C-alpha positions as CSV (number, residue, x, y, z in Angstrom):
1,X,113.8,58.1,174.2
2,X,114.4,56.6,177.7
3,X,116.6,53.6,178.4
4,X,113.6,51.4,179.4
5,X,112.0,52.0,176.0
6,X,115.3,51.3,174.2
7,X,115.8,48.0,176.0
8,X,112.2,47.0,175.3
9,X,112.7,47.6,171.6
10,X,115.9,45.6,171.5
11,X,114.2,42.7,173.3
12,X,111.3,42.8,170.7
13,X,113.9,42.7,167.9
14,X,115.6,39.7,169.5
15,X,112.2,37.8,169.7
16,X,111.6,38.6,166.0
17,X,115.0,37.3,165.0
18,X,114.5,34.1,167.0
19,X,111.1,33.5,165.4
20,X,112.8,33.6,161.9
21,X,114.9,30.6,162.9
22,X,111.8,28.4,162.7
23,X,110.8,26.9,159.3
24,X,107.8,28.0,157.3
25,X,106.4,26.3,154.2
26,X,104.8,27.8,151.1
27,X,103.2,25.5,148.5
28,X,102.7,26.8,145.0
29,X,100.4,25.4,142.4
30,X,101.8,23.9,139.2
31,X,100.1,24.7,135.9
32,X,100.0,22.4,132.9
33,X,99.0,23.8,129.5
34,X,96.8,21.8,127.2
35,X,96.9,23.1,123.7
36,X,93.9,23.2,121.4
37,X,94.4,21.2,118.2
38,X,91.9,21.2,115.2
39,X,92.3,18.9,112.2
40,X,91.4,20.2,108.8
41,X,89.0,18.3,106.6
42,X,88.2,19.0,103.0
43,X,85.2,18.2,100.7
44,X,84.9,19.0,97.0
45,X,81.4,18.8,95.4
46,X,81.4,17.8,91.8
47,X,78.1,18.8,90.1
48,X,77.1,17.2,86.8
49,X,76.0,20.0,84.4
50,X,75.3,17.8,81.4
51,X,72.1,17.9,79.4
52,X,70.8,14.8,81.1
53,X,70.5,16.7,84.4
54,X,67.8,19.0,83.0
55,X,64.7,17.0,84.1
56,X,62.3,17.6,87.0
57,X,64.3,20.2,88.9
58,X,67.3,17.9,89.4
59,X,69.9,20.6,88.9
60,X,68.3,23.0,91.5
61,X,68.1,20.2,94.0
62,X,71.8,19.4,93.4
63,X,72.7,23.1,93.9
64,X,70.7,23.1,97.1
65,X,72.3,20.0,98.4
66,X,75.9,21.2,97.9
67,X,75.3,24.7,99.4
68,X,73.3,23.3,102.3
69,X,76.2,21.0,103.4
70,X,78.8,23.7,102.8
71,X,77.0,26.2,105.0
72,X,76.0,23.8,107.8
73,X,79.5,22.2,108.3
74,X,81.6,23.3,111.3
75,X,84.8,25.3,111.0
76,X,87.1,22.3,110.7
77,X,85.7,21.6,107.2
78,X,86.7,23.4,104.1
79,X,84.3,23.0,101.1
80,X,84.9,23.7,97.4
81,X,82.7,23.2,94.4
82,X,83.3,22.3,90.7
83,X,80.6,22.2,88.0
84,X,81.5,20.1,84.9
85,X,80.3,18.5,81.7
86,X,83.2,17.8,79.3
87,X,85.1,20.6,81.1
88,X,84.9,22.7,84.2
89,X,82.2,25.4,83.7
90,X,82.1,26.9,87.2
91,X,84.3,26.7,90.2
92,X,84.3,27.9,93.8
93,X,87.5,27.5,95.9
94,X,87.6,26.4,99.5
95,X,85.8,28.7,101.9
96,X,84.0,30.8,99.2
97,X,80.6,29.1,99.0
98,X,77.9,31.6,100.0
99,X,74.6,33.1,98.8
100,X,76.3,34.5,95.7
101,X,77.4,30.9,94.8
102,X,73.8,29.7,95.2
103,X,72.5,32.4,92.8
104,X,75.3,31.7,90.3
105,X,74.4,28.0,90.1
106,X,70.9,28.9,89.0
107,X,72.4,30.5,85.9
108,X,74.5,27.5,84.8
109,X,73.5,26.2,81.4
110,X,73.0,22.5,81.3
111,X,74.3,21.2,77.9
112,X,76.5,18.8,76.1
113,X,78.1,15.5,77.1
114,X,79.9,14.6,80.3
115,X,83.3,13.3,81.3
116,X,83.8,13.3,85.1
117,X,87.5,12.4,84.8
118,X,88.4,16.0,84.1
119,X,86.5,17.1,87.3
120,X,88.1,14.4,89.4
121,X,91.6,15.3,88.2
122,X,91.0,19.0,88.9
123,X,89.7,18.2,92.4
124,X,92.7,16.0,93.2
125,X,95.0,18.9,92.5
126,X,93.0,21.2,94.8
127,X,93.3,19.1,98.0
128,X,95.8,20.0,100.7
129,X,98.0,17.1,101.4
130,X,98.0,17.9,105.1
131,X,94.2,17.5,105.4
132,X,93.2,14.8,107.7
133,X,90.1,13.8,105.7
134,X,89.6,14.3,102.0
135,X,86.3,13.6,100.2
136,X,84.8,14.1,96.7
137,X,81.0,14.1,96.4
138,X,79.5,13.6,93.0
139,X,75.9,14.8,92.5
140,X,75.1,13.2,89.2
141,X,73.0,10.7,87.3
142,X,76.3,8.8,86.8
143,X,76.4,9.2,83.0
144,X,79.7,9.2,81.1
145,X,78.9,10.1,77.5
146,X,80.7,11.6,74.5
147,X,79.8,11.9,70.8
148,X,80.4,8.3,69.7
149,X,80.9,5.0,71.5
150,X,84.7,4.8,71.2
151,X,85.1,8.2,72.8
152,X,82.7,7.2,75.5
153,X,84.6,4.0,76.3
154,X,87.9,6.0,76.4
155,X,86.3,8.5,78.8
156,X,85.1,5.7,81.0
157,X,88.7,4.2,81.2
158,X,90.1,7.7,81.9
159,X,87.6,8.0,84.8
160,X,88.5,4.6,86.2
161,X,92.2,5.3,86.0
162,X,91.6,8.6,87.8
163,X,89.6,6.8,90.5
164,X,92.5,4.4,91.1
165,X,94.9,7.3,91.5
166,X,92.5,9.1,93.9
167,X,92.2,5.9,96.0
168,X,96.0,5.8,96.4
169,X,96.0,9.3,97.8
170,X,93.4,8.3,100.5
171,X,90.6,10.4,98.9
172,X,87.1,8.9,99.3
173,X,84.4,9.3,96.6
174,X,80.8,9.7,97.7
175,X,77.8,10.0,95.5
176,X,74.3,11.4,95.5
177,X,72.9,9.3,92.6
178,X,70.0,10.7,90.6
179,X,68.5,7.8,88.7
180,X,68.1,8.0,84.9
181,X,66.5,5.1,83.1
182,X,68.2,6.0,79.9
183,X,71.8,5.9,81.2
184,X,74.0,3.6,83.3
185,X,75.6,4.9,86.5
186,X,79.3,4.7,85.6
187,X,80.4,7.1,88.3
188,X,79.4,4.6,91.0
189,X,82.7,2.8,90.2
190,X,84.4,5.5,92.3
191,X,82.4,4.8,95.4
192,X,83.1,1.1,95.2
193,X,86.9,1.5,94.8
194,X,87.3,4.1,97.5
195,X,84.8,2.6,99.9
196,X,82.7,5.7,99.7
197,X,79.0,6.3,100.5
198,X,76.3,6.2,97.7
199,X,72.8,7.5,98.3
200,X,70.2,7.1,95.6
201,X,67.4,9.6,95.2
202,X,64.0,8.1,94.9
203,X,64.5,5.0,97.0
204,X,61.9,6.3,99.5
205,X,64.0,9.3,100.1
206,X,64.3,12.8,98.6
207,X,67.6,14.5,97.9
208,X,66.9,16.8,100.9
209,X,66.6,13.8,103.2
210,X,69.8,12.3,101.6
211,X,71.6,15.6,102.3
212,X,70.6,15.5,105.9
213,X,71.7,11.9,106.3
214,X,75.1,12.6,104.7
215,X,75.6,15.6,107.1
216,X,74.5,13.8,110.3
217,X,75.2,10.1,109.7
218,X,78.1,9.9,107.2
219,X,80.0,13.0,108.5
220,X,78.6,12.5,112.0
221,X,78.0,16.2,112.7
222,X,76.6,16.6,116.2
223,X,73.2,18.4,116.3
224,X,70.1,19.1,118.3
225,X,66.8,18.3,116.6
226,X,64.5,21.2,117.3
227,X,61.4,19.7,115.7
228,X,59.5,18.2,112.7
229,X,56.2,19.5,111.4
230,X,53.9,19.5,108.4
231,X,53.0,23.2,107.9
232,X,53.0,26.2,105.6
233,X,54.5,28.6,108.1
234,X,55.8,28.6,111.6
235,X,57.9,30.3,114.3
236,X,59.8,29.2,117.4
237,X,62.0,30.4,120.2
238,X,65.3,28.5,120.3
239,X,67.2,28.1,123.6
240,X,70.9,28.0,123.0
241,X,71.5,26.8,126.6
242,X,74.5,29.0,127.0
243,X,76.5,31.7,125.1
244,X,80.0,30.0,125.1
245,X,79.9,28.7,121.6
246,X,81.9,30.3,118.8
247,X,78.9,29.9,116.5
248,X,75.3,28.5,116.5
249,X,73.6,27.5,113.3
250,X,69.9,27.1,112.6
251,X,69.3,24.7,109.7
252,X,65.8,24.4,108.2
253,X,65.1,21.6,105.6
254,X,61.8,21.6,103.8
255,X,60.0,19.4,101.3
256,X,58.5,22.5,99.6
257,X,60.0,25.7,98.4
258,X,60.8,28.3,101.1
259,X,59.3,31.8,100.6
260,X,60.7,33.5,103.6
261,X,63.1,32.7,106.5
262,X,64.1,35.0,109.4
263,X,66.3,34.5,112.5
264,X,66.7,37.2,115.2
265,X,69.0,37.2,118.1
266,X,71.9,39.3,119.6
267,X,75.3,38.2,118.2
268,X,78.5,39.7,116.8
269,X,77.4,38.8,113.2
270,X,74.6,36.9,111.4
271,X,75.2,35.1,108.1
272,X,72.4,33.6,106.0
273,X,72.3,31.2,103.1
274,X,69.0,30.2,101.6
275,X,68.1,27.9,98.7
276,X,64.8,26.6,97.4
277,X,64.3,23.9,100.1
278,X,66.8,24.8,102.8
279,X,68.0,27.8,104.8
280,X,70.9,28.2,107.2
281,X,71.4,31.1,109.7
282,X,74.8,31.3,111.4
283,X,75.1,33.4,114.6
284,X,78.7,34.1,115.5
285,X,79.5,34.6,119.2
286,X,75.9,34.8,120.4
287,X,75.3,37.3,123.2
288,X,72.0,35.9,124.5
289,X,70.5,32.4,124.9
290,X,67.1,33.0,123.4
291,X,66.8,33.5,119.6
292,X,63.7,33.5,117.4
293,X,63.1,31.9,114.0
294,X,60.1,32.2,111.6
295,X,59.5,30.8,108.1
296,X,56.9,30.5,105.4
297,X,56.6,28.0,102.5
298,X,54.9,28.2,99.1
299,X,52.9,25.1,100.0
300,X,52.4,23.0,103.1
301,X,55.1,20.4,103.5
302,X,57.5,18.6,105.8
303,X,59.8,20.8,107.8
304,X,62.8,19.7,109.8
305,X,64.8,22.2,112.0
306,X,68.2,21.5,113.6
307,X,70.5,23.4,115.9
308,X,74.3,23.0,115.4
309,X,76.5,24.5,118.1
310,X,80.3,24.7,117.7
311,X,82.6,25.2,120.7
312,X,86.4,25.8,120.8
313,X,87.5,24.7,124.3
314,X,90.8,24.3,126.1
315,X,91.7,23.2,129.6
316,X,94.5,23.7,132.1
317,X,95.2,22.2,135.5
318,X,96.7,23.2,138.8
319,X,97.3,21.2,141.9
320,X,97.6,22.2,145.6
321,X,98.1,20.3,148.8
322,X,96.3,20.9,152.1
323,X,98.4,19.7,155.0
324,X,95.6,19.9,157.5
325,X,93.5,17.4,155.6
326,X,96.3,15.5,153.9
327,X,94.6,15.8,150.5
328,X,95.5,17.2,147.0
329,X,93.1,19.3,145.0
330,X,93.3,19.2,141.3
331,X,91.9,22.4,139.8
332,X,90.7,22.1,136.3
333,X,89.8,25.2,134.3
334,X,88.0,24.8,131.0
335,X,87.6,28.0,128.9
336,X,86.2,28.8,125.5
337,X,87.8,30.7,122.6
338,X,87.2,34.0,124.5
339,X,88.9,32.7,127.7
340,X,85.5,32.5,129.5
341,X,85.1,29.6,132.0
342,X,82.3,27.3,130.8
343,X,81.7,25.0,133.7
344,X,78.7,27.0,134.9
345,X,76.9,25.6,131.8
346,X,75.1,22.4,132.9
347,X,75.1,21.2,129.3
348,X,78.9,21.5,129.0
349,X,79.6,20.4,132.6
350,X,77.8,17.1,132.0
351,X,80.1,16.4,129.0
352,X,83.4,17.1,130.8
353,X,85.0,14.2,132.6
354,X,88.2,14.0,134.8
355,X,89.8,10.6,135.0
356,X,92.6,9.7,137.5
357,X,94.5,6.5,136.6
358,X,91.7,5.6,134.2
359,X,88.8,6.0,136.6
360,X,86.4,8.8,136.4
361,X,86.6,11.1,139.4
362,X,83.9,13.2,140.9
363,X,84.3,17.0,141.2
364,X,82.5,20.1,142.4
365,X,82.5,23.4,140.6
366,X,83.6,26.6,142.5
367,X,83.7,29.9,140.7
368,X,83.8,28.2,137.4
369,X,86.7,25.8,138.3
370,X,86.4,22.1,138.7
371,X,87.8,21.0,142.1
372,X,88.9,17.3,142.1
373,X,89.9,16.0,145.5
374,X,92.6,13.2,145.7
375,X,94.0,11.7,148.8
376,X,97.3,10.0,149.2
377,X,99.6,9.4,152.2
378,X,102.8,9.3,150.2
379,X,104.3,10.9,147.1
380,X,102.9,9.4,143.9
381,X,102.6,9.9,140.2
382,X,99.0,9.8,138.8
383,X,97.7,9.9,135.2
384,X,95.1,12.6,134.8
385,X,92.9,12.8,131.7
386,X,90.5,15.6,130.9
387,X,88.0,14.3,128.4
388,X,85.1,16.2,126.7
389,X,82.3,14.3,125.0
390,X,80.5,16.1,122.1
391,X,77.0,15.5,123.6
392,X,75.0,16.9,120.7
393,X,77.6,19.8,120.3
394,X,80.5,20.2,117.9
395,X,83.4,20.5,120.3
396,X,87.0,21.2,119.2
397,X,89.1,19.7,121.9
398,X,91.8,17.1,122.0
399,X,91.5,14.6,124.9
400,X,94.7,15.2,126.9
401,X,96.5,13.0,129.4
402,X,99.3,14.1,131.7
403,X,101.3,12.5,134.4
404,X,101.2,14.6,137.6
405,X,103.6,14.0,140.5
406,X,101.9,14.6,143.8
407,X,104.6,15.3,146.3
408,X,103.6,15.0,149.9
409,X,105.7,17.5,152.0
410,X,108.1,15.9,154.5
411,X,107.2,17.1,157.9
412,X,110.4,17.3,159.9
413,X,110.3,17.0,163.7
414,X,111.0,20.4,165.2
415,X,113.6,20.4,168.0
416,X,112.5,21.1,171.5
417,X,113.5,24.6,172.4
418,X,111.8,24.7,175.8
419,X,115.0,24.9,177.9
420,X,116.4,27.5,175.5
421,X,113.3,29.7,175.8
422,X,113.4,29.4,179.6
423,X,117.0,30.6,179.6
424,X,116.3,33.4,177.2
425,X,113.2,34.7,179.0
426,X,115.0,34.5,182.4
427,X,118.0,36.5,181.1
428,X,115.6,39.1,179.6
429,X,113.7,39.3,182.9
430,X,117.0,39.9,184.8
431,X,118.1,42.5,182.3
432,X,114.8,44.3,182.5
433,X,114.7,44.2,186.3
434,X,118.2,45.6,186.5
435,X,117.3,48.4,184.1
436,X,114.3,49.4,186.0
437,X,116.2,49.4,189.3
438,X,118.9,51.5,187.7
439,X,116.4,54.0,186.3
440,X,114.7,54.3,189.7
441,X,117.9,54.9,191.5
442,X,118.9,57.6,188.9
443,X,115.4,59.2,189.2
444,X,115.7,59.4,193.0
445,X,119.0,61.1,192.7
446,X,117.6,63.7,190.3
447,X,114.6,64.2,192.6
448,X,117.0,65.1,195.5
449,X,118.8,67.7,193.3
450,X,115.8,69.4,191.7
451,X,113.0,68.9,194.2
452,X,109.9,66.8,194.1
453,X,107.7,66.7,191.1
454,X,104.0,66.2,191.9
455,X,102.0,64.6,189.1
456,X,98.3,65.2,189.5
457,X,95.8,62.7,188.3
458,X,94.2,63.9,185.1
459,X,90.4,64.0,185.0
460,X,88.6,62.7,181.9
461,X,87.3,65.4,179.6
462,X,83.7,66.3,180.2
463,X,81.6,66.2,177.0
464,X,79.2,69.1,176.7
465,X,75.5,68.2,177.1
466,X,72.9,70.0,175.1
467,X,69.2,70.1,175.7
468,X,66.4,69.9,173.2
469,X,65.1,73.2,171.7
470,X,62.4,74.3,169.4
471,X,59.7,72.1,167.9
472,X,59.1,69.7,165.0
473,X,56.3,70.0,162.4
474,X,55.6,66.6,160.9
475,X,53.9,66.3,157.4
476,X,52.9,62.9,155.9
477,X,53.4,63.5,152.1
478,X,52.8,59.9,150.9
479,X,51.5,56.9,152.7
480,X,50.6,53.3,152.2
481,X,46.9,53.9,153.1
482,X,44.5,56.3,151.4
483,X,43.4,58.0,154.6
484,X,44.8,61.5,155.3
485,X,46.8,62.3,158.4
486,X,46.8,65.9,159.5
487,X,50.1,67.8,160.0
488,X,51.4,67.4,163.5
489,X,53.6,69.7,165.8
490,X,55.7,68.2,168.5
491,X,57.3,70.4,171.2
492,X,60.9,69.4,171.9
493,X,61.9,72.3,174.2
494,X,62.5,71.1,177.7
495,X,62.5,67.4,176.9
496,X,64.5,65.6,179.6
497,X,65.3,62.6,177.4
498,X,68.8,62.0,176.2
499,X,67.5,61.1,172.7
500,X,64.2,60.4,171.0
501,X,63.5,58.1,168.0
502,X,61.5,58.8,164.9
503,X,59.3,55.8,165.9
504,X,58.3,57.8,169.0
505,X,57.6,60.9,166.9
506,X,55.3,59.1,164.4
507,X,53.4,57.5,167.2
508,X,52.8,60.9,168.8
509,X,51.5,62.2,165.5
510,X,49.1,59.2,165.1
511,X,50.8,57.8,162.0
512,X,49.8,54.2,162.4
513,X,52.2,52.7,159.8
514,X,54.8,50.0,160.4
515,X,57.9,51.8,159.1
516,X,61.0,49.7,158.8
517,X,64.0,51.0,160.8
518,X,62.0,54.0,162.1
519,X,63.5,53.3,165.6
520,X,67.0,53.5,164.1
521,X,66.7,57.2,163.4
522,X,67.5,59.1,166.6
523,X,67.5,62.8,167.5
524,X,69.5,64.6,170.2
525,X,70.0,68.2,171.3
526,X,72.9,70.1,169.7
527,X,75.0,73.2,170.0
528,X,73.4,76.5,169.1
529,X,69.9,75.1,169.5
530,X,70.5,72.6,166.7
531,X,68.7,69.3,166.4
532,X,71.2,66.5,165.8
533,X,70.2,63.2,164.2
534,X,71.8,60.0,162.9
535,X,70.4,57.2,160.7
536,X,71.6,53.7,161.6
537,X,69.0,51.8,159.5
538,X,68.1,51.5,155.8
539,X,65.6,54.3,155.5
540,X,66.5,57.2,153.2
541,X,67.0,60.8,154.5
542,X,67.2,63.7,152.1
543,X,68.3,67.2,153.0
544,X,68.5,70.0,150.4
545,X,68.3,67.4,147.5
546,X,71.1,65.4,148.9
547,X,70.8,61.8,150.2
548,X,72.5,61.7,153.7
549,X,74.9,58.9,154.6
550,X,74.1,56.3,157.1
551,X,75.9,56.1,160.5
552,X,76.9,59.8,160.3
553,X,75.7,62.6,162.6
554,X,74.0,65.6,161.0
555,X,72.5,68.9,162.4
556,X,69.2,70.6,161.7
557,X,68.9,74.3,162.4
558,X,65.8,76.5,162.8
559,X,64.0,76.9,159.5
560,X,65.5,73.7,157.9
561,X,63.7,70.5,156.9
562,X,64.5,66.9,156.0
563,X,62.6,64.3,154.0
564,X,62.4,60.7,155.4
565,X,61.6,57.9,152.9
566,X,60.6,54.4,154.1
567,X,59.6,51.0,152.6
568,X,61.2,51.6,149.2
569,X,59.4,54.8,148.6
570,X,56.1,53.7,149.9
571,X,56.0,56.3,152.7
572,X,57.4,59.8,152.6
573,X,57.4,62.1,155.7
574,X,58.8,65.7,156.0
575,X,60.1,67.2,159.2
576,X,60.4,71.0,159.7
577,X,62.5,72.3,162.6
578,X,61.2,75.6,164.0
579,X,61.9,78.0,166.9
580,X,59.4,78.6,169.6
581,X,58.2,81.9,170.9
582,X,58.8,82.5,174.7
583,X,55.0,82.4,175.2
584,X,54.9,78.9,173.6
585,X,57.5,77.3,175.8
């Protein structure tokens, strides 16, 4: 390596070293985690199985009511069931109520007297003390009865004492009361003491309507009403609006017995529970938005259908600062239980709010992330809240607030290095000039010793030029019009053109089609009488069952052919490259 080159490299390294003296800033985003929290709630149904519940299908309606609520409630609820008369005759623990339970309740024998205190005491022991909400739901005619009056009065006092203990534990007692003209409703004492809800069957409402009210009004379960009809059968397509929910439930409530109920849709699993006058289909992790439902009843009757969607969402936030614009951007990511961003769902987007210092801020969505601009001239602490409203959906998400410090970078005045740069550049120029002079002097000395060296100017390489040879046979295999075009032969030998396009070839053959990118397929002469071509457009060229690549040069030799496909397969033309006899030239 010569000295000039060495000096040049040293100077370049010097410039790089000096450039490292100047400051550079890198701003990193900060991330705050917002954890998902779900509160557990527990409900225990107490079903009266005494002899007084035998009349007019009351027991089957009670079984329907308990199973319907248990199957329609979201994941935060745990439901258990006790069947009692003077003792517990059937029991299902939390989370075990299913179609098997519904069938088992039909076989329960209604007999004997009734003392609800034993059921209430058993239920109190089943509750988890950590549950955020604990409820007991009696479905009964309210009778407390034993063999004689004194035993009955004792049973009533035991029940009232048990209610007082339940109230101290924060457990509410609700009741679906089935009227009985022959008995007094003693169980209603529990709803009064614990401030529970009491619904009475027959007061212009059926037990199915009471069950729906309890689900959607008392427990305030979010739902979408799909429709109401009076019919004997029906079908519908349900739009889930997105596929980000953990589960979607279709609830059908009828005034008449249900004969058949079907739901179809792609999902990870499908669970069904059907009673006499209700049916629930649960689709876990749906894979498509559209699902279908059909049903048939024994007789025409009122039909209500509901959609209950349950989401598990969490959010995290980052911040970044743009010095050019002087603004911060808060980036909010909201994902579901499968870590999928959900903000591209209009339904969910409309329910998500970002509040800065208590005021709702507007945001735009980019690639599934909410971008919230915030401008400040100085470092400040702001309170950021990410709130999600249910909006007809069951959403498991805790409204989270966080204080974020927005630090405006301090821009330091950079020193004026103008004089220093002038000195450095001047010194470098002097060093470079001296080096060049020294090298020239040394070169002249060497020339005097060894003789002159004559360097001749190099000529640029001459690229070979090839003329066209042979001829092309053109065959229209498939066209956009029904008229036939006869095969055509085009003489290439002796053509003075540098290149020709396929557009020129088709016009010479009388193919009156407008072929997209025909002018971007060009042919030139090649070595050994080859015909070279290149495709710069979007037509398809096939040679020997292989699709040729665009922007690459290929050669065609005598006896070979290629297939040209235009307009998405609408037109197919085959070219055969042939030699010419001397008499044909």
